[in-house]
MIDOSE-1310 file (N, C-alpha, C; in nm, 2 decimals, decimal comma, always signed):
residues 192
mkpi	+14,94/-2,56/-6,10/+14,93/-2,58/-5,95/+14,97/-2,45/-5,88; +14,89/-2,42/-5,78/+14,91/-2,29/-5,71/+15,03/-2,30/-5,62; +15,11/-2,19/-5,60/+15,23/-2,19/-5,52/+15,21/-2,25/-5,38; +15,10/-2,22/-5,32/+15,08/-2,27/-5,18/+15,07/-2,42/-5,18
liva	+15,02/-2,48/-5,29/+15,01/-2,63/-5,30/+15,15/-2,69/-5,32; +15,23/-2,62/-5,40/+15,37/-2,67/-5,42/+15,45/-2,66/-5,28; +15,43/-2,55/-5,21/+15,50/-2,54/-5,08/+15,45/-2,65/-4,98; +15,32/-2,68/-4,98/+15,26/-2,78/-4,89/+15,32/-2,92/-4,93
almt	+15,33/-2,94/-5,06/+15,38/-3,07/-5,11/+15,53/-3,09/-5,07; +15,61/-2,98/-5,08/+15,75/-2,98/-5,04/+15,76/-3,01/-4,89; +15,68/-2,95/-4,81/+15,68/-2,97/-4,67/+15,66/-3,12/-4,63; +15,57/-3,19/-4,70/+15,54/-3,32/-4,67/+15,65/-3,42/-4,71
vlps	+15,74/-3,38/-4,79/+15,85/-3,47/-4,84/+15,98/-3,44/-4,77; +15,99/-3,34/-4,68/+16,11/-3,32/-4,61/+16,15/-3,44/-4,53; +16,28/-3,48/-4,54/+16,32/-3,60/-4,48/+16,32/-3,59/-4,32; +16,25/-3,68/-4,26/+16,24/-3,67/-4,11/+16,38/-3,69/-4,04
aaqa	+16,47/-3,75/-4,12/+16,60/-3,78/-4,06/+16,70/-3,67/-4,08; +16,66/-3,56/-4,15/+16,75/-3,45/-4,18/+16,80/-3,39/-4,05; +16,93/-3,36/-4,05/+16,99/-3,30/-3,93/+16,94/-3,16/-3,91; +16,95/-3,12/-3,79/+16,90/-2,98/-3,75/+16,98/-2,88/-3,84
enwm	+16,91/-2,78/-3,89/+16,96/-2,67/-3,96/+17,01/-2,70/-4,10; +16,98/-2,81/-4,15/+17,01/-2,84/-4,29/+16,93/-2,77/-4,39; +16,81/-2,72/-4,34/+16,71/-2,65/-4,43/+16,71/-2,50/-4,40; +16,68/-2,42/-4,50/+16,65/-2,28/-4,48/+16,53/-2,25/-4,56
mrvr	+16,44/-2,17/-4,50/+16,32/-2,12/-4,57/+16,33/-1,97/-4,57; +16,31/-1,91/-4,69/+16,31/-1,76/-4,70/+16,18/-1,71/-4,75; +16,13/-1,60/-4,71/+16,02/-1,52/-4,77/+16,07/-1,39/-4,81; +16,05/-1,36/-4,94/+16,11/-1,23/-4,99/+16,00/-1,15/-5,06
aihi	+16,02/-1,02/-5,06/+15,95/-0,93/-5,15/+16,05/-0,91/-5,27; +16,00/-0,94/-5,39/+16,09/-0,93/-5,51/+16,03/-0,83/-5,61; +16,13/-0,77/-5,68/+16,09/-0,67/-5,79/+16,14/-0,74/-5,92; +16,04/-0,77/-6,01/+16,07/-0,83/-6,13/+16,09/-0,72/-6,24
apdv	+16,21/-0,71/-6,30/+16,23/-0,61/-6,40/+16,27/-0,67/-6,53; +16,17/-0,70/-6,62/+16,20/-0,76/-6,74/+16,30/-0,69/-6,83; +16,39/-0,76/-6,90/+16,48/-0,70/-6,99/+16,44/-0,76/-7,13; +16,34/-0,69/-7,19/+16,27/-0,74/-7,30/+16,35/-0,73/-7,43
dtsp	+16,35/-0,85/-7,51/+16,41/-0,85/-7,64/+16,32/-0,93/-7,73; +16,31/-0,89/-7,86/+16,23/-0,96/-7,95/+16,31/-1,00/-8,08; +16,26/-1,10/-8,14/+16,32/-1,15/-8,27/+16,22/-1,22/-8,36; +16,18/-1,17/-8,47/+16,24/-1,04/-8,53/+16,20/-0,92/-8,44
tlag	+16,28/-0,82/-8,45/+16,26/-0,70/-8,37/+16,12/-0,64/-8,38; +16,05/-0,62/-8,27/+15,92/-0,56/-8,26/+15,94/-0,44/-8,17; +15,98/-0,33/-8,23/+16,01/-0,21/-8,15/+15,89/-0,16/-8,06; +15,91/-0,13/-7,94/+15,81/-0,08/-7,85/+15,74/-0,19/-7,77
ldvs	+15,76/-0,32/-7,79/+15,70/-0,42/-7,72/+15,77/-0,43/-7,58; +15,69/-0,43/-7,47/+15,74/-0,42/-7,34/+15,66/-0,51/-7,24; +15,71/-0,55/-7,13/+15,65/-0,62/-7,03/+15,67/-0,55/-6,90; +15,56/-0,53/-6,82/+15,57/-0,44/-6,70/+15,66/-0,49/-6,59
newt	+15,72/-0,40/-6,52/+15,79/-0,43/-6,39/+15,68/-0,46/-6,29; +15,71/-0,55/-6,20/+15,61/-0,58/-6,09/+15,68/-0,62/-5,96; +15,61/-0,60/-5,85/+15,65/-0,65/-5,72/+15,56/-0,77/-5,68; +15,62/-0,87/-5,62/+15,54/-0,99/-5,58/+15,61/-1,06/-5,46
peid	+15,54/-1,14/-5,38/+15,61/-1,22/-5,28/+15,67/-1,34/-5,34; +15,78/-1,39/-5,28/+15,85/-1,51/-5,32/+15,88/-1,60/-5,20; +15,88/-1,73/-5,22/+15,92/-1,82/-5,11/+16,02/-1,91/-5,17; +16,12/-1,95/-5,09/+16,21/-2,05/-5,13/+16,26/-2,14/-5,02
ftyf	+16,30/-2,26/-5,06/+16,36/-2,36/-4,97/+16,50/-2,40/-5,02; +16,59/-2,40/-4,92/+16,73/-2,44/-4,95/+16,76/-2,56/-4,86; +16,82/-2,66/-4,92/+16,87/-2,78/-4,85/+17,02/-2,77/-4,86; +17,09/-2,77/-4,74/+17,24/-2,76/-4,74/+17,29/-2,91/-4,74
vtpn	+17,36/-2,94/-4,85/+17,42/-3,07/-4,87/+17,55/-3,08/-4,78; +17,62/-2,96/-4,78/+17,73/-2,94/-4,69/+17,71/-2,80/-4,63; +17,80/-2,76/-4,54/+17,78/-2,62/-4,49/+17,80/-2,51/-4,60; +17,87/-2,55/-4,71/+17,89/-2,45/-4,82/+17,80/-2,47/-4,94
igme	+17,75/-2,59/-4,96/+17,68/-2,62/-5,08/+17,53/-2,64/-5,05; +17,45/-2,56/-5,12/+17,30/-2,56/-5,10/+17,23/-2,58/-5,24; +17,11/-2,64/-5,23/+17,02/-2,65/-5,34/+16,89/-2,58/-5,31; +16,86/-2,48/-5,39/+16,74/-2,39/-5,36/+16,64/-2,41/-5,47
lila	+16,51/-2,41/-5,42/+16,39/-2,41/-5,51/+16,32/-2,28/-5,48; +16,30/-2,20/-5,58/+16,23/-2,07/-5,57/+16,09/-2,07/-5,63; +15,99/-2,02/-5,56/+15,86/-2,02/-5,60/+15,79/-1,89/-5,60; +15,73/-1,84/-5,71/+15,66/-1,71/-5,71/+15,58/-1,71/-5,83
tqrh	+15,48/-1,62/-5,84/+15,40/-1,61/-5,96/+15,36/-1,46/-5,96; +15,33/-1,41/-6,08/+15,29/-1,27/-6,10/+15,22/-1,25/-6,23; +15,14/-1,14/-6,23/+15,07/-1,10/-6,35/+15,14/-0,98/-6,41; +15,16/-0,98/-6,54/+15,23/-0,86/-6,61/+15,14/-0,81/-6,72
evtl	+15,16/-0,68/-6,74/+15,09/-0,61/-6,85/+15,19/-0,61/-6,97; +15,14/-0,64/-7,09/+15,22/-0,64/-7,21/+15,18/-0,51/-7,29; +15,27/-0,43/-7,33/+15,24/-0,31/-7,40/+15,32/-0,30/-7,53; +15,26/-0,22/-7,62/+15,33/-0,19/-7,75/+15,33/-0,04/-7,76
ngas	+15,44/+0,03/-7,76/+15,45/+0,17/-7,76/+15,36/+0,24/-7,66; +15,36/+0,18/-7,54/+15,28/+0,23/-7,43/+15,14/+0,19/-7,42; +15,08/+0,14/-7,53/+14,94/+0,10/-7,54/+14,93/-0,05/-7,49; +14,83/-0,07/-7,40/+14,82/-0,21/-7,35/+14,77/-0,31/-7,45
lgkl	+14,84/-0,42/-7,46/+14,79/-0,54/-7,54/+14,72/-0,64/-7,46; +14,73/-0,62/-7,32/+14,66/-0,72/-7,23/+14,76/-0,76/-7,12; +14,72/-0,87/-7,06/+14,80/-0,92/-6,94/+14,81/-1,07/-6,95; +14,92/-1,12/-6,88/+14,94/-1,26/-6,87/+15,00/-1,29/-6,73
nhlp	+14,99/-1,42/-6,69/+15,05/-1,46/-6,56/+15,16/-1,56/-6,60; +15,26/-1,56/-6,51/+15,37/-1,67/-6,53/+15,40/-1,72/-6,39; +15,43/-1,85/-6,39/+15,48/-1,93/-6,27/+15,61/-1,98/-6,31; +15,72/-1,92/-6,26/+15,86/-1,96/-6,30/+15,94/-2,03/-6,19
ptfl	+15,90/-2,15/-6,14/+15,99/-2,22/-6,04/+16,13/-2,23/-6,10; +16,23/-2,21/-6,01/+16,37/-2,21/-6,05/+16,45/-2,29/-5,94; +16,53/-2,38/-6,00/+16,62/-2,46/-5,91/+16,76/-2,41/-5,93; +16,83/-2,39/-5,82/+16,97/-2,33/-5,82/+17,06/-2,42/-5,73
lqyh	+17,18/-2,44/-5,78/+17,29/-2,50/-5,70/+17,37/-2,38/-5,65; +17,39/-2,37/-5,52/+17,46/-2,25/-5,46/+17,59/-2,29/-5,39; +17,68/-2,19/-5,39/+17,80/-2,20/-5,30/+17,79/-2,09/-5,20; +17,79/-2,12/-5,07/+17,78/-2,03/-4,96/+17,91/-2,00/-4,90
fqpt	+17,96/-1,88/-4,91/+18,09/-1,84/-4,85/+18,06/-1,82/-4,70; +18,16/-1,83/-4,61/+18,14/-1,80/-4,47/+18,25/-1,72/-4,42; +18,26/-1,59/-4,46/+18,37/-1,50/-4,41/+18,36/-1,47/-4,26; +18,24/-1,46/-4,21/+18,21/-1,44/-4,07/+18,09/-1,53/-4,03
psik	+18,07/-1,55/-3,90/+17,96/-1,63/-3,86/+17,83/-1,56/-3,88; +17,83/-1,42/-3,90/+17,70/-1,35/-3,92/+17,67/-1,30/-4,06; +17,77/-1,30/-4,15/+17,75/-1,25/-4,29/+17,79/-1,37/-4,38; +17,70/-1,42/-4,46/+17,72/-1,53/-4,54/+17,67/-1,51/-4,69
pyig	+17,76/-1,46/-4,77/+17,73/-1,43/-4,91/+17,72/-1,57/-4,99; +17,65/-1,57/-5,10/+17,64/-1,69/-5,18/+17,63/-1,65/-5,33; +17,66/-1,75/-5,41/+17,64/-1,74/-5,56/+17,56/-1,87/-5,60; +17,49/-1,86/-5,71/+17,42/-1,98/-5,75/+17,40/-1,98/-5,90
agvn	+17,37/-2,10/-5,96/+17,34/-2,11/-6,10/+17,25/-2,23/-6,11; +17,15/-2,22/-6,21/+17,06/-2,33/-6,22/+16,97/-2,32/-6,34; +16,85/-2,38/-6,33/+16,76/-2,38/-6,44/+16,62/-2,33/-6,40; +16,55/-2,28/-6,50/+16,42/-2,23/-6,47/+16,32/-2,29/-6,57
ytrf	+16,20/-2,32/-6,52/+16,09/-2,36/-6,60/+15,98/-2,26/-6,58; +15,93/-2,20/-6,68/+15,82/-2,11/-6,67/+15,69/-2,16/-6,74; +15,58/-2,15/-6,67/+15,45/-2,18/-6,72/+15,37/-2,05/-6,74; +15,33/-2,01/-6,86/+15,24/-1,90/-6,88/+15,10/-1,95/-6,87
ynvd	+15,02/-1,87/-6,80/+14,87/-1,91/-6,78/+14,79/-1,78/-6,77; +14,66/-1,80/-6,77/+14,57/-1,68/-6,76/+14,61/-1,57/-6,86; +14,63/-1,61/-6,98/+14,68/-1,52/-7,09/+14,56/-1,45/-7,14; +14,56/-1,31/-7,13/+14,45/-1,23/-7,18/+14,51/-1,12/-7,27
lpgl	+14,55/-1,17/-7,39/+14,60/-1,08/-7,49/+14,51/-1,09/-7,62; +14,41/-1,01/-7,63/+14,31/-1,03/-7,73/+14,38/-1,03/-7,87; +14,35/-1,14/-7,94/+14,40/-1,16/-8,08/+14,54/-1,22/-8,08; +14,60/-1,25/-7,96/+14,73/-1,31/-7,96/+14,73/-1,42/-7,86
tvds	+14,83/-1,51/-7,88/+14,86/-1,62/-7,79/+15,01/-1,63/-7,77; +15,05/-1,70/-7,66/+15,19/-1,73/-7,64/+15,21/-1,87/-7,61; +15,33/-1,92/-7,64/+15,36/-2,06/-7,60/+15,36/-2,07/-7,45; +15,30/-2,18/-7,40/+15,28/-2,20/-7,26/+15,40/-2,23/-7,17
nsfg	+15,51/-2,28/-7,23/+15,62/-2,33/-7,16/+15,75/-2,27/-7,20; +15,84/-2,25/-7,10/+15,97/-2,19/-7,13/+16,07/-2,26/-7,04; +16,19/-2,30/-7,09/+16,30/-2,35/-7,01/+16,42/-2,25/-7,03; +16,49/-2,22/-6,93/+16,61/-2,13/-6,94/+16,70/-2,14/-6,82
galq	+16,81/-2,07/-6,83/+16,91/-2,07/-6,72/+16,88/-1,96/-6,62; +16,95/-1,97/-6,51/+16,93/-1,87/-6,40/+17,07/-1,85/-6,33; +17,10/-1,73/-6,29/+17,22/-1,70/-6,21/+17,17/-1,62/-6,09; +17,25/-1,63/-5,98/+17,20/-1,57/-5,86/+17,32/-1,53/-5,77
mgvd	+17,31/-1,42/-5,70/+17,40/-1,39/-5,59/+17,32/-1,32/-5,48; +17,37/-1,33/-5,36/+17,30/-1,27/-5,24/+17,38/-1,29/-5,12; +17,32/-1,25/-5,01/+17,38/-1,25/-4,88/+17,28/-1,28/-4,77; +17,31/-1,36/-4,67/+17,23/-1,38/-4,55/+17,30/-1,32/-4,44
iavt	+17,23/-1,23/-4,37/+17,29/-1,16/-4,25/+17,22/-1,20/-4,13; +17,29/-1,26/-4,04/+17,23/-1,32/-3,91/+17,18/-1,21/-3,82; +17,05/-1,22/-3,78/+16,99/-1,13/-3,68/+16,95/-1,20/-3,55; +16,94/-1,34/-3,56/+16,92/-1,42/-3,44/+17,00/-1,55/-3,47
kngy	+16,99/-1,65/-3,38/+17,07/-1,77/-3,39/+17,04/-1,84/-3,53; +16,91/-1,85/-3,56/+16,87/-1,91/-3,69/+16,80/-1,82/-3,78; +16,79/-1,69/-3,76/+16,72/-1,60/-3,84/+16,81/-1,51/-3,92; +16,78/-1,48/-4,05/+16,86/-1,40/-4,13/+16,78/-1,30/-4,21
inld	+16,84/-1,18/-4,23/+16,79/-1,09/-4,33/+16,86/-1,13/-4,46; +16,78/-1,13/-4,57/+16,84/-1,18/-4,70/+16,83/-1,07/-4,80; +16,93/-1,05/-4,88/+16,94/-0,96/-5,00/+16,98/-1,05/-5,11; +16,91/-1,04/-5,23/+16,93/-1,14/-5,33/+16,90/-1,07/-5,47
vkki	+16,98/-1,12/-5,57/+16,95/-1,07/-5,71/+16,97/-1,19/-5,80; +16,88/-1,21/-5,89/+16,88/-1,32/-5,99/+16,86/-1,26/-6,13; +16,93/-1,33/-6,23/+16,90/-1,31/-6,37/+16,84/-1,44/-6,42; +16,72/-1,43/-6,48/+16,65/-1,55/-6,52/+16,61/-1,54/-6,67
widt	+16,64/-1,64/-6,75/+16,61/-1,63/-6,89/+16,48/-1,70/-6,92; +16,38/-1,62/-6,96/+16,25/-1,67/-6,99/+16,21/-1,62/-7,13; +16,17/-1,72/-7,22/+16,14/-1,69/-7,35/+16,00/-1,75/-7,39; +15,93/-1,69/-7,48/+15,81/-1,74/-7,54/+15,79/-1,69/-7,68
tvkt	+15,70/-1,75/-7,76/+15,67/-1,71/-7,89/+15,53/-1,65/-7,89; +15,52/-1,53/-7,94/+15,39/-1,46/-7,96/+15,34/-1,49/-8,09; +15,21/-1,53/-8,10/+15,15/-1,57/-8,22/+15,01/-1,50/-8,23; +14,96/-1,49/-8,36/+14,82/-1,44/-8,38/+14,73/-1,56/-8,33
aaga	+14,60/-1,52/-8,32/+14,50/-1,62/-8,28/+14,50/-1,73/-8,39; +14,53/-1,70/-8,51/+14,53/-1,80/-8,62/+14,66/-1,88/-8,62; +14,76/-1,85/-8,53/+14,88/-1,94/-8,52/+15,00/-1,88/-8,60; +14,99/-1,77/-8,66/+15,10/-1,71/-8,73/+15,20/-1,64/-8,63
kvtd	+15,33/-1,67/-8,64/+15,43/-1,61/-8,55/+15,44/-1,46/-8,57; +15,43/-1,39/-8,46/+15,45/-1,25/-8,46/+15,60/-1,22/-8,42; +15,65/-1,28/-8,31/+15,79/-1,25/-8,26/+15,82/-1,35/-8,15; +15,95/-1,38/-8,14/+16,00/-1,45/-8,02/+16,02/-1,34/-7,92
lgid	+15,97/-1,36/-7,80/+15,98/-1,26/-7,69/+16,07/-1,32/-7,58; +16,18/-1,25/-7,56/+16,26/-1,28/-7,44/+16,23/-1,18/-7,33; +16,18/-1,23/-7,22/+16,14/-1,15/-7,10/+16,27/-1,13/-7,01; +16,34/-1,23/-6,98/+16,47/-1,23/-6,92/+16,49/-1,13/-6,81
pvvw	+16,41/-1,14/-6,70/+16,41/-1,04/-6,59/+16,53/-1,05/-6,51; +16,56/-0,93/-6,45/+16,65/-0,92/-6,33/+16,56/-0,91/-6,21; +16,58/-1,00/-6,11/+16,48/-1,01/-6,00/+16,56/-0,97/-5,87; +16,52/-0,86/-5,81/+16,58/-0,81/-5,69/+16,49/-0,85/-5,57
gigy	+16,55/-0,89/-5,46/+16,47/-0,94/-5,35/+16,53/-0,90/-5,22; +16,44/-0,88/-5,12/+16,48/-0,86/-4,98/+16,38/-0,94/-4,90; +16,43/-1,01/-4,79/+16,34/-1,09/-4,72/+16,40/-1,14/-4,59; +16,34/-1,24/-4,53/+16,38/-1,30/-4,41/+16,39/-1,45/-4,42
gfrf	+16,49/-1,51/-4,37/+16,50/-1,65/-4,38/+16,53/-1,71/-4,24; +16,50/-1,84/-4,22/+16,54/-1,91/-4,10/+16,58/-2,05/-4,13; +16,68/-2,09/-4,05/+16,74/-2,23/-4,06/+16,66/-2,32/-3,97; +16,64/-2,44/-4,02/+16,57/-2,54/-3,93/+16,62/-2,68/-3,97
């Protein structure tokens, strides 16, 4: 499912009775920096760093407790000792439970922890395949800085655990691949 369809679906299920400003929507530019690990070790296997847009929705259960759904997708190049093996896409929606501190009315740091589901698609690795699904944990910290009554500049960093198994086209296992990116983001959010 394309991210825009997911966003549209979420918008149709927002409760009409929700109190004003219980929701926050953010749009970020994120930098995905994989922290690649393999088992058994396959020295030189790497996954490219990439920039991509991200959108998220946070529902505030209380002024300090939020639930956030993060949506983004990106295409990465997979290399071995610098030589391209091909490319693949991943769609990693992530759900986080957050605690929002409120030291001042205009600066609101937060921390979060949750789960990630990743779907690999559009895999173009000649002679190789990967498992399509991955489940893992996620950690987050960030800050919202008020610039208008309901508008915020957002700085955010996440660690997301994403794993897959690389196999030959015949189905023989090559290695377990941990992508496990650190995701840095900057963006704008608004409460509604």
